[in-house]
N, C-alpha and C positions, 0 to 999 in steps of 0.2 A: 773667711778674711787673709789667710796664708795665699792661697791660690792667686787672688787678685794683688797683693803686695809682691810677690815672686814675679806675677807675669808685667803688673808695671814697671818693676825694675827690666825689665827685658825689654820696653819699650812697646807694649802691646798693650794700651791704655782699654778700647773697646772688648778685647777678650778680658781683661781685668775686672771689667763690670758683668760680663756672661758668668765666671767664677762666684762673685758676690751674691749673685742675684738669681740661681737657680735653684739652691734651697724648698724644700717641697713644693708650693706653686706661688711662689714669693711670702717672705713674712712684712709685714707692715711694723713702722713704728710705735705703734698703737698694741699689737702683740708680743713686740720685744719687752715693753714696758710692763704688758700684763702677768707673762710669764717668767717675767725676769730672768729672760735669756741671755746667755754669757758675753754680748754682743754692744756694741755702741747703739744709741739708740738712733736708730734712724730706720727708713725703710729700704727694705732688700728687695722692692717689687722688680720683676723681670720690666723693660722697657721696650726695648728693640726686639724686634721682627726674629734675631739670631737669640737673643735670650730668652724668649718665649718657649720656640722652637727647642731648643739645651733645658730649657726648664721642664717642659713636657715629658720630651722624649729621656729625662733623668729618671723620672717616674716607671720607665717598665724594665728598667732594670736593676739588679738585686748589689749591694754592695760587697755583700757575704761572697766569701772566696768562690765556693761549692755552687754558686748560685749563680756565678756573672752573666753565663750565656742562656739563664731559662729568661724568656720573656712574663714579666708577671699580667696577668690579666686585668683589662680593665674594671671590672666587675670590683676586683679586690681594691684595686687602688682607690676607685671609688669611695669604697666604704671606710676606706683609712683617713680620707680624704675630711668625708664628713664628719669621724672621729674627732677631728683637730678643730672642729668649730665651724659656722657657716660663711664664714670671711674665706676660709681657706679652700672649705669646696667650691663658694665661689669664683674665688680665682681657678682654682681646677677646671671647671663647667666651662669658663670662657676661655680658656685654651683648648681644650676638647672642641668648643665650638668654632675655633679659629682654624685648626686642622685637622682634627679628622670628623667632617660634617654629617656622619651617621652614626656617631658615637653612641647617643641613647638606645638603640637599635641592639645594640651590645650589653645591654644592662640587665 
């Protein structure tokens, strides 16, 4: 949300949506409500090709300082997405289908 606000204030509304919608594999309004997430109740799902590509790419790199340059393995990411529920896993797999045509072979 803060990233979106910053980019909107800089006159970059399309970039702002990328910031807001790249968490996990996207978050639905229903998930915000069910999980009582500290977010306004609306969809945070990637829509544009740019949003989708950044959403997927973001999964492969840690935000932990000592791990910033280590790429995560697809198998590990897939396992984590499965833990977050079938909707999240489906969205992640759809992103993989879009950008990584042979991704299932890596599992």
